NUDREN-562105 format. One line per field, with one value per residue (C-alpha): x, z, y; residue number from 0. Coordinates in steps of 0.02 Angstrom, whole numbers, plus 50000, padded with zeros to 5 digits. Example, Ala and Ser with C-alpha at 12.3 -4.5 7.8 and 13.67 -1.06 7.14 Angstrom:
2
x: 50615	50684
z: 50390	50357
y: 49775	49947
seq: 0	1
// end
This chain:
244
x: 46733	46675	46520	46400	46467	46406	46282	46355	46431	46354	46204	46258	46247	46071	46022	46096	45994	45839	45876	45887	45727	45632	45693	45637	45466	45426	45501	45382	45223	45112	45134	45235	45107	44961	45045	45090	44910	44863	44961	44897	44721	44641	44808	44890	45005	44963	45102	45179	45366	45463	45311	45356	45373	45375	45531	45628	45562	45581	45720	45834	45834	45874	46014	46085	46080	46170	46304	46328	46337	46474	46571	46551	46611	46761	46803	46789	46893	47032	47026	47031	47173	47272	47239	47313	47462	47501	47516	47532	47369	47276	47318	47232	47073	46958	46858	46822	46773	46591	46574	46651	46544	46598	46646	46815	46914	46871	46684	46685	46785	46658	46512	46596	46631	46449	46381	46489	46483	46296	46233	46380	46348	46161	46187	46310	46185	46056	46171	46175	45994	45913	45746	45614	45523	45333	45306	45409	45295	45150	45049	45055	45047	45233	45328	45416	45349	45343	45488	45564	45740	45829	45734	45782	45965	45967	45869	45973	45821	45859	45812	45901	45774	45819	45866	45808	45960	45876	45807	45975	46050	45931	45955	46144	46115	46090	46276	46235	46151	46312	46420	46480	46456	46272	46240	46103	46007	46022	45838	45780	45904	45842	45663	45705	45815	45686	45552	45669	45718	45539	45479	45609	45561	45374	45397	45471	45334	45199	45247	45299	45488	45500	45407	45385	45516	45645	45640	45625	45779	45871	45832	45888	46045	46091	46068	46174	46317	46316	46317	46456	46567	46537	46581	46746	46800	46743	46773	46950	46980	46917	47027	47180	47132	47110	47013	46876
z: 48071	47961	47868	47966	47959	47810	47756	47581	47573	47419	47431	47266	47183	47251	47187	47016	47008	47058	46919	46790	46854	46847	46668	46613	46696	46609	46445	46438	46495	46445	46612	46538	46402	46523	46643	46502	46441	46605	46545	46366	46313	46150	46061	46193	46341	46513	46496	46346	46331	46381	46458	46590	46737	46747	46639	46752	46916	46873	46743	46737	46923	46990	46862	46912	47097	47066	46962	47099	47228	47128	47113	47299	47345	47230	47309	47486	47435	47372	47530	47644	47545	47558	47745	47766	47654	47695	47877	47830	47734	47878	47993	47877	47847	47997	47890	47771	47906	47914	47730	47747	47775	47918	47802	47775	47615	47574	47598	47491	47357	47361	47340	47192	47110	47132	47065	46910	46883	46904	46769	46656	46662	46633	46491	46413	46427	46334	46183	46177	46214	46078	46168	46107	46212	46222	46122	45979	45964	45846	46000	46050	45879	45845	45702	45780	45821	46000	46018	46167	46228	46124	45965	45989	46012	45855	45753	45822	45823	45822	46004	46171	46312	46425	46567	46621	46630	46702	46851	46878	46921	47069	47114	47118	47287	47356	47388	47541	47622	47616	47704	47875	47948	47898	47944	48072	47940	47807	47789	47790	47651	47551	47566	47519	47371	47307	47311	47223	47087	47054	47047	46911	46825	46835	46755	46602	46600	46593	46415	46356	46368	46473	46521	46704	46691	46626	46792	46896	46818	46833	47019	47048	46945	47033	47200	47140	47083	47242	47347	47246	47255	47443	47469	47375	47451	47631	47653	47585	47707	47853	47799	47796	47961	47879	47977	47864
y: 49613	49469	49419	49308	49131	49032	49167	49180	49005	48928	49044	49122	48951	48923	49094	49056	48895	48993	49118	48979	48897	49063	49091	48917	48933	49098	49040	48892	48979	49123	49213	49355	49388	49381	49504	49625	49620	49706	49859	49857	49904	49960	49970	50078	50049	50117	50246	50331	50302	50457	50542	50670	50686	50495	50475	50592	50519	50334	50333	50485	50528	50352	50334	50503	50457	50293	50378	50508	50369	50282	50446	50477	50303	50320	50488	50417	50267	50381	50487	50335	50258	50420	50427	50254	50286	50467	50519	50703	50698	50615	50760	50882	50782	50816	50937	50792	50667	50718	50674	50500	50346	50229	50087	50006	50019	49839	49869	50025	49934	49792	49913	49998	49830	49775	49940	49918	49730	49699	49820	49777	49589	49611	49734	49611	49469	49576	49581	49391	49346	49454	49443	49565	49692	49672	49831	49754	49603	49575	49525	49708	49790	49773	49691	49542	49369	49305	49181	49092	49130	48998	49045	49227	49183	49076	49203	49348	49460	49647	49672	49677	49673	49526	49540	49714	49828	49983	49888	49803	49973	49981	49798	49824	49906	49729	49745	49851	49700	49599	49728	49665	49839	49840	49659	49698	49798	49662	49618	49799	49835	49685	49749	49929	49882	49758	49893	50015	49891	49837	50017	50049	49887	49917	50088	50005	49873	50007	50054	49882	49895	49737	49580	49535	49397	49521	49614	49455	49377	49543	49545	49365	49384	49547	49459	49313	49425	49530	49372	49289	49443	49458	49276	49303	49468	49451	49265	49285	49427	49322	49175	49287	49370	49539	49670	49737
seq: 0	1	2	3	4	5	6	7	8	9	10	11	12	13	14	15	16	17	18	19	20	21	22	23	24	25	26	27	28	29	30	31	32	33	34	35	36	37	38	39	40	41	42	43	44	45	46	47	48	49	50	51	52	53	54	55	56	57	58	59	60	61	62	63	64	65	66	67	68	69	70	71	72	73	74	75	76	77	78	79	80	81	82	83	84	85	86	87	88	89	90	91	92	93	94	95	96	97	98	99	100	101	102	103	104	105	106	107	108	109	110	111	112	113	114	115	116	117	118	119	120	121	122	123	124	125	126	127	128	129	130	131	132	133	134	135	136	137	138	139	140	141	142	143	144	145	146	147	148	149	150	151	152	153	154	155	156	157	158	159	160	161	162	163	164	165	166	167	168	169	170	171	172	173	174	175	176	177	178	179	180	181	182	183	184	185	186	187	188	189	190	191	192	193	194	195	196	197	198	199	200	201	202	203	204	205	206	207	208	209	210	211	212	213	214	215	216	217	218	219	220	221	222	223	224	225	226	227	228	229	230	231	232	233	234	235	236	237	238	239	240	241	242	243
// end
């Protein structure tokens, strides 16, 4: 089983270019500010930070589900690996079979890597960009001036809001769309994951924790990373004639 021919070939590079273009467009326009003004009125944001049950529904619960998914995938990976390497163990595993997803070891490994790499890369970028959140800015009754990306990096402002890390956890599920086994459901997966990621991102925008571009760039970068990793792992397997 292989990934559709040429689907990921150089697509990751096109996505990376699109990510850079989107960043430059928003950095040299007032689009972010105008969009955030829709959620800010009379000195107050549309939603109070930490307000319940919204914080649980859109922040804590999605994070918990993704952590549980990673633990589940790791458990399945270990079980599948033991089945392949230990014939005695495989005889005693029928009771576990109903809990195992019909994915190969390589596909499960890829999903785990994407779930870890995407949020990690984006969280690392936040520590270098020093971009302020809207609610930190004087434009929205905060203390910091509104600066572009380069100015924030040079000034090393005490903020870490770009790209959006919370939304990236949801966008990391783009990895599902690149699995050969789920190839026929690719576009449905893209749509569902995009809605999930933007729901998580919009929640943070409602109380000024992120600009629109923070979530947009997080989405594009997550897509880029998932695509690049798929092109490495699955294309290499196809080249070597490995059954996925």
